[in-house]
C-alpha positions, 0 to 999 in steps of 0.5 A: 565495506562501506555504505558508499561502496554499496551505493556505487554498486547499486547504481552500476546495477541500476544503470547497467553501465559503469559509464552511466553510473559514473555520470549519475554519481558525479565521479570519474569512471576509474574512481568508480571501478576502484571502489567496486573492485575494493568491494569485491575484494572485501566480499570475496569474489566478483559481484559484476560481470563486465560485458561488451555492452554493459554489466550484469550481476554474477550469482554472488552479486544477485545474493549480495544485492538485496542486502546492499539495498536494505543497508542503503535504505536503512541508512537513509531512513536513519538520517530521516528519523534523526532529522524528524526527531528534531521536531517534524520541521525538516527532512522528508517522510516516506509513507506506504499505503494500500491504494484505497487509503491513498485515493480515499483518505490521504489527499485530505490528510496530505493537504492538512500536513502541508499547511502545518509542516511545509518544510517536510517533503512527503513521498507516497508509495502505493501498493495493491496488497498489504503483503507488498506493503509489509515487504516494502516497510521491512526493506526500509522503503517507507518510514511508515505504512497505512493499511490492514494490521500485519500478522506477527509484525515485530515493530510498532502497530497503531490503530487509526480507523476503520474501513467499510466495504460497500456495494456500488450500483447506478442511480437507476438501479432497483435498489437505489432507494435502499441503504442496506442490502444482503448479498443474497439479494444480488445473486442474479447480478453481474459483478465488477471484479478487481485485481486488488480484491483481498484473498481470505484463507486462499479464497477471493473475498467476493467468492467467499461472501457470495458463497456464504450466501448460497451463490457464485458471483457472475463476473461481467468485467475484471479490472485492475483498480478499485476506482475503475470498478466503481466507475464501471458500476456507476455506468451500470455494467454491474455491481462493485465492492469498494471501500466507502472512503473511495466511493464517497470521497473520491470517485463515486459522486454519480452512483448509489452506495449500499452497505452490506447487511451485516456490514463488511468492515476491517480495522486499519493501522499504521505500522513501522519498524520502530516506534514513530517519533518526530515527523512520523509521530506527528503524521500518525496523530494527524491521520487519526484526527483526520480519519473519515467518520464511520457511519452510524453504528448498525446492529450486528447479529450472530451471523455478522462476519468475523473480522480477520486479517489476510492477504489484503488489497484495497478492493474490499473489507476482509472477513473470516 
């Protein structure tokens, strides 16, 4: 069984056709069929069912596919790591991030990276939740990930900064002259909810913190993306919760930003399957140096939320 055979198999699956796969791979169809048959002989059974109009996976093929994908991606990652170890001046770097970091932090970091390392191509993979982030790094889709620290991660986890979740209201809101607000003061407000909102111990973040304040949030609009929720809040539809670096640096120029009292924060990290070297190490160092400065420290009370890790998306900070 060879890596080339697995690449051929995955291309046939993706194209759902031997003819199209052969064209994509720039090989003849007989040569492609020969390699697939050799792979099936090694595996011990048929991986693909030839249909009148294309192909489909057999049960054995479905079981084989994820392992083939991991092998092919790991080989590509190994090539990138070897080139990167030469000094971060060649090859490419695949970076996975939760949406809030991709929108609010990485544009400036990528600009600085391109100025310093124009020979390294960056690939950004965005995900809604940290669970998806971890799965993609485990599969070898990305060389490193930027997001909440994973639980029981077997590889390398490096702290890079902190993310604060803030409240967003329009300029004409009665709280517009404030800098902080308690959740209880918003008990009568409609809320903009987001599909990317974290889940903590089986409960959505906003339901949790509002419940601790003695009320249930009344949803006005449910959105898919955090940036959309911010724009809705700026227009006066309701109150939204979003990471401060999205609001202050990307989509919140026409709204008022309020910190929760006590503040909602979570640490963010870079995590990898192997300790970062070469281009990956250089990127981590640049990310740390470029991370947005946190606002002035506030006094924390005994009632301050406990920072914890959960099924995190970029919609807000995670508290326990």
